[in-house]
N, C-alpha and C positions, 0 to 999 in steps of 0.2 A: 743211339743204336746205329749200327752199320747199315749200309743199303740192303744187304741180304736179310738182316734182322728186321729191318723196317717192312720189307715186302712180305716176309714171313708173318709178322704181326698183322698186316692187312689181310692175308689169306686166312688167318685164324679168327678173324671177326665173324660176324654173322655169316652163315654158310655161303660159299662161293659157287655160283651156278656152274661154272667150268668144271668143278669137282663133284658136286653132289646132285645137280639137276633140279627138278621141280621144287624141292623143298627150300631152295634158296631164293626162289622168285617171290618178290614182294609186290603184290598188286595194289600199290598206292604210291603216290608221288609226294606225300606229306614230308617224309624225311628229306628227300632231295630238295624240296622247296625251302624247308627250314635251314638246311645246311648251306644252300646257295645264299639265303638271307644273312647268315652268319658271315659268309664271305663277301658281303656287299654286292650280291647279285652280279657276278662277273659275266654271266650269259647275256646281260644287257649291254655289254661294252664292246662287242664285236659283231660284225655281220656273219651269217652263217648259211650253209646248205645242209639240209636234213635228209638222210638217205635211209629208207627202210626196204624190206623185201625178204622173201624166203631165200632166194639164191641170187648171187651177183652183187649184193650191196657192198661187200668189201671191195671187190674189183672196181665197181662203179665209183665208190668213194675215192679210191686211190687215183683213178684216171681223172676225175674231176679236179682233185687237188693238184695233180701233176700239170694240168693245163693252166690252172690259176697261177701256179709257180712260173710257168713259161711265159705267162702274160705279165709277170713282173710284180705280182701281189705277194705279200708276206702271208703265207697260208698255214693255218693250223689244220691238223688231221687227227680225229679221234676215232679209233676202231677197236673192235674186240672180236674174239679173244686174242691174246698174244700167242706166238708160237714158242719163242725161246726166252725172251726177256720181257718183263712187265712194261718196260719203257716203250716198247713197240706200239702201245696203245695210244701214245700221246706224242705227236711230232709237230714240229714247225719247219716248213721247207725241207721235209724229209729227215731232219735231225731229231732224234728222240730226246725227250725231256731228260735233264741231267739227273744223275744219281743223287747229287747234293740237294736239288730241288725237292725230289721225292722225300728224302729224309727230313729236310727242314719243314716241309709242309705238314708231314704227319706229326712231327715233334711239336709244332706250333698249335695244332688243332686236336691233338690226341685226347685231351680231357673232353672236349666237346663231342668228339666222335664216339667215345665210350659211353658218355652220359646219355646221348641220344639213341645209341644202338644203331649206328649207321653201318650198312652192309658194305662189303667189298666193292660192289659195283657203284653204289651210291657215292662212296668217297672218291672213287676213281674219276667219275663224272665231275665231281666238284673240283678235284685237283686239275683236271684238263681244262675246264672253263676258267679257273683261277689263273693258270699259267698263260692261256691265250690272251686273257685280259691284261695281265702284267706285261707281257711281251708285245702288246699292241698289235696283234695281227690284223691284217686287212679283212680277212675272211677265214672262217674255219669250216671244214667239211666234217660233219658229225654223223657217224654211222650209228643207227639204232642197235641196241644190244639184242633185245628180244621183243617181238611184237611191235609195239608203237605207242598205242594209247597210254599204257601205264609204264613205259620204259623210262628210266631215269633221265635219259637225254631229252625227253619231251617237255622241257621247261623253256626251250628256246622258241623264239618267233623268227623263223629263217627268211631269207630272201626268196628261197625256192625249196619246195619239198619234192622228193623223188621216191617212187615205190617201184622197184624193179619188176617184181612178179610175185605170184602167190602159189605156194605149194603146201602139201600136207606134211608139215614139220611142226614139231612141238605141239601136237594136237591135244596133249594132256593139259596144256596151259592156255592155248589160244583158241581152241575149238576144233571140232572134228569135221568141219566142211570148209570148202574154199571160201564160201561166203562169210562164214564166221571169222575166219582168219583174216580175210580182206578187211572186215569191219575193224578189227583190232589194229591192223597196220595203217588203215585210213585215219586212225586217231592222231596222226602227225599232221593232218591237214589243218591249216590255220586260216582264220577269217581273212579273206582277200589275198592270200598268198598263193601264187601259182603252184600247181602240183603236176609233175610229170609222171605218167604211168608207162612203164617200160615195155610191157607185153600185153597183147590182147588175149583175154581169157573170157569166154562167154559167161561163165558163172560170176566173175568178179567185177566186170566193167560196170554193170548197173549199180553195184554198191558204191564204187568210187564216184560215179556220176551223181548219185543221190546226195552223198555226203559233201561233195564239192559244191553242188548247187546250194545246199543248206548253209555252207560256209561262205558262199559267194567267192569261191576260189576258182580261178581259171584252170580248166583241166586240159592238159596237153598230152596227146597220144603219140608216143615215140614211133609207133609204126607208120605215122604219116610222114616221118622224116626218112629220106633215103640218103645213104652215105657210102662212099667207097673207101673211107678212111680206115686205116689199120692201126692196131696197137701192138706193142711189143709183148703183151700178155697173149700167150698162145692158147688155142682151144676153140672148138666150134662155138662154145657158149659165149665167148667174148664178142662175137659178132653182134649178138643182141645187146650186150652191155655197151659196146661202142655206140650203137644206135641210140640207146638211152642217154649216154653221156653227151653225145653231140646235141640231141634235142634239149637236154638240160642246159648246156652252156649257151646255146643260142636263145634261150629264154631267160637267162640270167641277166636281166637288163641293168642291174646296178653296176656292172663292171664292163669295161671295154676289153674285149678279147678278140684278137685277130685270128684269121684262118691259119696263119703260120703257127701261132701259139697252140691252137687246137691240134694241128698235125704233129708238132714237136712234143706236145704233152702226151699225146697218145703213144707215140713211139719211144718215149723216155720214162714211162711210168715206173718201172722197176728201179731204175737209176735214181729218179727223182724222189721216190717215196719209200724205197726199201721193201716193197711187197714181196712176200714169200708164199710158196706152197700152191700157186695156181698153175697147174700143168708145168711144173718146174722140173727141168732136166737135171738129174744128179749124176748121171754117168752115160758113157757113150758106147762102150763095148763090154758087156751088153748095154743096150739103151735102158736107162733107169729113170722112170718118171713118177713124181708124186703129185697128188692133187687132193685138196681138202674137201672135195664134194662128199656129202654124207647123207643126202636124202634122195627120195625117189627121182625127182626132177633132175637133180645134179648128176646122179649116177647114170641116168639115161643118156645124157649128153657125153659123159665121160666114156662110157662103154662104146658109144658111136665113134668117139675120137680114137680109142684103142684099136677098134676094128679097121680104122683107116691107116694104121701104121704098118710098116713092113717088118716082119720078124719070122724066125723059124718056130720058136715056142714062146708061149706067154706064161709068165709067173706072176701070181697075184699075192701080195703081202697085204693082208687085211685084218683090221680090228674094228670093233664097234662098241657103242655104249649100250647099256641095258635097255633103255627105253625105246630103241629103234624097232620099228615094225619090220621084222625080217621077212615076213610073208610078201611084202611088196618089194623089198630090196633084192633078195636072193634070185628071184626069177630073171632079173636083169643081167646077171653075171654070166660070162661065157663058160660053157661047160667043158671046152677043150683046153682050159688053162690048168696049170699046176698051182694048187693053193697052199698058202703058208698062213694058217690061222693063228692069230696072236692077240694080245690085249695091251692097250696103253696103260701107263702107270698112273691111273686115277681110280678113285673109289667107284665111279660110275661105269667102269669098263665091264663088258660082258666077258666072263671067263672064256678063254680061247677054246676050251674043251666043249662048252655049251654051244659056242658059235659053230664049231666044226660039226657037231652032231646035227644041228639044225640044217647046216649047208649040205650035209650028206643026203638028207631027205630030198633035196632039190637036184641031186645028181652032181654036186661039186665035190671033187676028191682032193684030199691034201693031208698035211700033217699039222700037228699042234706045236706051237713054240711059246715059251714062257714070257718072252719080251719082244718088242718090236726090233731092236738091234740084232738079236739072235736070229729072228725070222728073216730079216733082210740079208744077214750074212749067209744063211743057209741057201737062200735064193741066189746069192752071187756065186756061191760055190757050185750050185747045180746048173747054172746058166752058161750057155756058150756065148761067144762074142756076137753071134747073130740073133740072140734072143732078146725078149723085152721083159723087164720087171716093172710092174706097177705097184706102188705103195699107197694105201689110202683106206677109205671106209670111215674115217673119223679125222677131224682136225687134230685130235690129240695123238693119233698115230703119226701123222705127218710132222708134228712138232718135235718128235723124238729123233728125227733123222735129217732135218734140213740144217 
């Protein structure tokens, strides 16, 4: 098979969460464990850092990886979902896994994958771990896909665990309270392994403290660390992420990391790791910004960032997935903006007409467009050079325009 055919085959295996949502979630680790055994347990052959959280885990993972690279360590990075190309999920020192490796890996293990019924995410985790082991990375930064306790990445025993924050996202899978979601994400805490908690939340801190105590895992509170260091990732929310990253790096005792490497790593995150879609500027006149924030906590910070910009008129190109609780998201959006309601090209997308009708009941006015590129083009045509266009609402919306 070609690379495109191979990735297409992977997508067609057991449902892919990125496309269909909850029905793709597999609440067990047995397949991942069996597949890892088939691969000779590659996860045991490299050191790792495990990163979970509702918001910020992607940015945090990329910043940690960038710092480790600047410190001279051969660094793997596993993240999800991808925006443009599947290979974005699996990188070493910022370089994506090769198309040849992806093709050869699937060809070699295809019979096993089919016989066991391995899902898209399970096989991707196995592929990443196998590649990191084969390439003999010094360390790999592993981002949790969903939750923590039952996530396929949770077969590693890391040097350090990180939980950025907890928000009400994926409540249909992880639970309908902050405490329940915290308990799921705290499932990455391992015996004796230090864990960094990125953000103080009254409801969730006792959950983390109790589980860390049970696991005899030192608990590090990022809010006890003050830093004036900056990242090249722009956005108010990156201030919290930077503090989490700095507290994590300073507690990563296995590696020698200078203050210079921390500073350079933070300032060169995009260049070192290829991160896309975090308050990313796509145009200047008018100013065009996209961001992958897609839940209540993320959008609160993004709307505050938008309000801090200077512009004449605000144009909002938005699309969402069906399972989003719009009653918590829509009240956050500015009423004085011009809206372009659209839908990403995935089965989970909420039809733009339904999105617009719901938004109208919250006083948000706009037009409906059949695709993200068409909606963005309409916004460009309507905007003056002094205006601002924001594109977001879903990772999948951003993926179509970066």
